[in-house]
N, C-alpha and C positions, 0 to 999 in steps of 0.2 A: 743338226740341221746346218743345209748348206746355205749360203750366200740368197742363192736364188728365190728364197721365202721373204725378203726383206722386201718386198714390192710396194711399189707408189702404192699408196691408197687415199680416195677419198674418206681421210679418216673424219668426216662427218660426225659432229658432235652438239645433240642438243640434250632434249631432256625427256624423260620419263613421261609422255602425253597420258597415258592414262593410270596414274597414280593422283591427278590432277589437271587442271582445265589450263595450267599457264604455258605458254608457248616461248619457247626459246628463238635463239638466232640458227634459222632453218642452214642442213647443209646439201636440200638439196638446190640444181643451180634453177628451179624454177619456185625456191619457197620466197616466199615477200618478205620484207621488213616486220618485222614485230616489233608491239608498243611493249617499251618495258614493264616488268611487272615484278613487286617484290615477291623472291623467294618465300617460302614459307619454313616455318622452321621443323625440321620432319626427324622425327627420332630415328635411330640407325634398326631399327626392331622392323622398318615396315618394307625390308627387302625386297625389291622387284623379282620378279622371271621375265628372263628373254629367249624366244624362239630363235634358235641357230638351224638354218638350212647344212646338216650335215653332207648328207650327199646328193648328186644333182644325175640321177643316175640313167645311161640310153639304153640301159636292158631293164625291162619289170620286174625285176628281183633284187631281194635284198635279203643277207642271211645274217642272223641274231645267232646269239649263243652263248657258252659257256655254263656247264652243268649249274654254278651257285645261281643263275639268273632263271626267274621264273616271269614268263610273259603272256599276261591275260589278254585271251581273244576271244572274242564274245561273251564274255563273263568269266570263261573257262581259266585256271591257267595250265602252263605247257612249259616245260623243263628242256634243256637241253640244246643241241646242236640245231636249231629250225630254219628254215627258208621260206620268204614271205615272196611271193609272187602274184601278178593281178595282169589283168584286159580290160581295157575300156568296154561299157556296153550298153545298150541304150538307156538303162536304169543307173548310170552311174559306174562303179568300178566292181569288178568284176573279183575278189580276195582269195587267195589258198595259202592255209599253212600244211605248210609238210615239213618231215624228218626224215630225211632222205627220198626217195621214192614213195613215200607212204603219207595219203591225203589226211591231215589230220582234223581240219575243219575249214571248212567258208563262209563268205561274207558279201553281201552286194551293198555296197556304200562307198559315195562321191569319196570319203576320206576315211582313212583306219586308223586307231588311235589304240594305242599298246602300253598297258602298264607294268611295270615292273618290281619286284621289292629289293631289286639292288642294281647296283649301277649295272648299263647294261652293254654288252656286245653287240656292236654293230659292223658287218663286214668285216671283221677279226678285229676291231680296235675299241677299246670299253673306253665308254662316256660316262661320265659320272652324273647321269639323268635317270630317272626313273618312269616319265612319261616321253613316250613318241609315237609321231604321227605321218603319216603316208599319206601322198597325192599324186595322182598324174597330172601332169600340167604342161599342154603339150607332146612331145612327143619324149618327156622325159618322168622320173620319177623323182619326185621331193622328197627327201628324210628330213625330219623335223624334231627334234629334240629340245625341251623346255628345262632352262637349267633356272636355278637360283645366282643372279649375275656375280656375287663374291666367288662364288663356284666354278661360273664359266671363264672369270678372267685368267686364272693361272695360265689354262689350258693357251688362250692368246700368246702370254709373254713368254710361254715354252718354243712358242713356234715365232717368233716376233723376233726374236732376241736369240745373241749367242749365250751356250751354255758360261763361259767362264768372263760374260760380262759382268762389270758393277752393280752393289747392288741399289746404288743411287739412280743409275740407268734404269734398272727394273721398276723402281719406285716411279721415276717420272713414265713410263709409259705406261703403267698400273692407271696413273690418274688420267692420261691422254685415254688410256684403251676404252675407262671406265666412263668417260663424259663419253666418248663415240657409240659407247653401247645405248645409254639413255637419249641419246639425239636418234639414231634408228627404230629406238621403239617406240619412239613421237611420230618419226615420221611414216611410219609403218605399222599402226595402231589398229588394229583390227584386220591385219591382213596374216596370212600363214605361217609367216615367219617377218622377223625382224633384219637378221645380219646372215649373211652367209658364210661357210668358216675355211674361206678363200681371201688370197690376197683382192678380191675383188671388193671385198669389207674390208675383215678383220682375218688375218691366217689363225686358225685354229687349230688342236691337235688333242686326243685324248691320251687314254694309257698312263704309266708313271709321270707324275712331274716332279721340277727338280726343287728343291726345297729352298730355293733363291726365289723360283717365283712364284708358290706360296707365301715366305717370308714378305716380298713387295706388298703382295695384295692385301693381307693381314695387316700391314704397316699402316696401309691408305684407306685402310676400310672406308667407303663412302664418301670418297673426300673426291672433288669434281671439280672444273677451270670456270670463271664464271668471269664477265661481263658487262657492265652495265646491269648487275640485280637480273644475267640471266646467265646460263650455260653454255660456255663458249664451244662453237664448232672446230672441237679439237683436230684437224688434218695434222696429218701425219707422211714419213714417209724414209726409206731406206737412206739416201746420201742426197744431199739439196747441191752437190758439187762445192760446194764454198761458199755458193752466195743465195740466201734463202728466195723463195717466189713469193710474190702476194698471192692471197686467196682471189679478190676480185680480178687479174688478169688469167686466171685460170677457170674459175667455175663464175657462173653468170650471174648470180644471185646479189641483190644489191647488200647484204647482210654478210657479205663477205666482205664488204666495205670499212673494213674498221680495223682498229691498231692493233689489236692483238695478231692480226691473220696479214700484217702486211708486210711482214720481215723485222730485219733487224740490221742495222748499220754497222755491222761489225764482221769480217770473214768468219765461217764456221769452220773448226777443226776436222773436216770428215776425211782428209787427204788417205787415210791407212782404208778406205773403201777401194776395194778391186773395180770399182764402177765410178771413181773420183773423176778420172778421165779414161776412157777408153774408143777404140776406133772401128769401125763397120762400114761396107761397101754397099753397095746401091747401083742395080742400073741405073744409069742416065736416062737412056729411053724409057723404059718400066717408068719412072717417076713422074717424067715428064707427060705419058701417058693419060698418070690419074690424075693428075692436078690442071690437064686444060693444055698443054706446052708440046713444045717441041723437045729436042732430049736436053734435061736439065745438064749444066756444068757447072754451077756453082750455088752452093745456100751459102747467106749470112744474113746475120742480126741486124738489122734497123732499127731496133728500140727494146731500150729496157729499161727494169725499174733502177730506183733510188738505188739499189744495191750494185748493181750493175748485172744479174743478172737479165738475161735477154725475154722478152716477153712476144716480139715477134721478128718472123725469120723472113726473107726475102729469098726466093728461088727464082733463079735467070737462067732461060735455055738459049742454044747454039742459035738462034735469031737476035738475040736481047730481046726478047718477050719477058716478063716478069712475074709474079704471083706473091702474094704476103699469104703468111700461114702463121697461127698460131703456136709455140712450139707441142700443144697435144697435138693438134690437128698436124700437122708435119710430124708428128712421133707415129700416130695411127696410120697413116700413108706408110711409112719406111717400113713399120711392122706389116703392115698386109703384104707387103711385097718380100717379105724374109729374109726382110734385113734387121740383125740383131742387134737394134739398140735398148738404150736402158731410159733414155730423158726424149724432149724433142729440143733438148738448146746443145745446139751445135756450135761448137766453139769456130771450127774452120773447117773446109771442103776444099780435097782437092780432086781436079776431071785429070784421068786419061786414060785413052784408048775404052771412050765409052761407060768407063765405071770411076761413079763419085765416091772417093775416101773419106769418110768424114771421122772429125774428131770429136766427141763430145763428152759432155758432165753431170757427173749425178745418176739417181737411179730412182724414177718416180717424181711425180710434180715437183716436190722441193718446199710443201707450202708447211708452214710449221715446224714439230719436232723434228729434228733430224737424228734419226739412231745412232749412225754414225759420232755424227759431232755430237749427242748426247753421253755416249760411251767416252769420247777424247776430255770433253770435260772433266767427268766422274773421272778420270784415272788420272785429272787432276788436280782433283780434291775440291770440287762442284759439286755442294749437295743437292738434292733433287728437285729443293725446292725451287732453286737460283736456274737450275737448268730449264724448268718450266718458264722461268721470269724472262730466260734470256730466247725460248721458241717462240712465247706467246706474250711479247709486251706489254703492259697495263692488266694482264688478266688475273685473278684473283684466287686464292684456293679456298673452298666453301664443304662445309664436312656436312653434306648430306646428299640423298640421292635425288633429290629436285624434286620440283612438282611433278 
């Protein structure tokens, strides 16, 4: 896996809403502060299932395969390499099952549900799911697999972390990812899918899994982070740039203004990341056009959190006019202009001949667990529980999947 997969994540983490009515600290920017509720004791036997959007396809077709896989389409079994294609119609969607050019079956329905007796091969990748659902959403085909939660998590660790990283890093990530998954299941209760298999939520991959990923999930089975008797929204990112961010500076919900999401008063040892410090360029005129000013000639931090990480950036143009932006909003502008930036935290800028050269720090929003920082601590002998305590100060570990 290359470093590009360690993207910023709104690693929001709440709890499984369909398992019980208790609501937790929400991760959505629109989530209101919830009243504290005691977590019920729950048996590990009640493992929940998570719906994962595996693919979001521009083409209205999807390949299924592997001779060992039998897919049930309209109640009948079909084996071997198959293709599902579809087209929107007045009555919903017209689905066609083919083997090569031969049409095997047709069906008209809004959602296509398929089942298999074994793990399913989807677009040449094997996933540990036996239930697959497809639906046209706008101009995309959404392909969603249903997984037992603990079966899903190793694929997250496989994609989120490097193969040679420490077991304690994997264990800390497993708890954060499990908590995140449960929150999204609450946030999207009753929806077609809970999480996307991408950095927009959590990266996820099928295929053969590393033993270390399987071991970390097994060793932490059912364990989540809690705060005030509620499961914590455990944001995490690749590299915080040495100084953690506060969730309340990045995400608007009042429920983010809590101690475990407020960073920590010590530097984070994430210097080994290739994005700990980085440079990028952007046209001053293009950036000025986007923010309603003349050519931008400087960007600087004008407000920081208690740990020294910028929370507000000031852009100044050649006429002396200024605009203030959050790091996240600044990053969105820079990215839209094609600038290869990895966070919105700009340490300094230099203007020359119409071009701004930027020096930035970190990869992602920087809230919560810093993956490179976690690995550095694990290599120094810090155990996974302490890594989580440093990443989410005051949070506690509870052994259950939550309400």
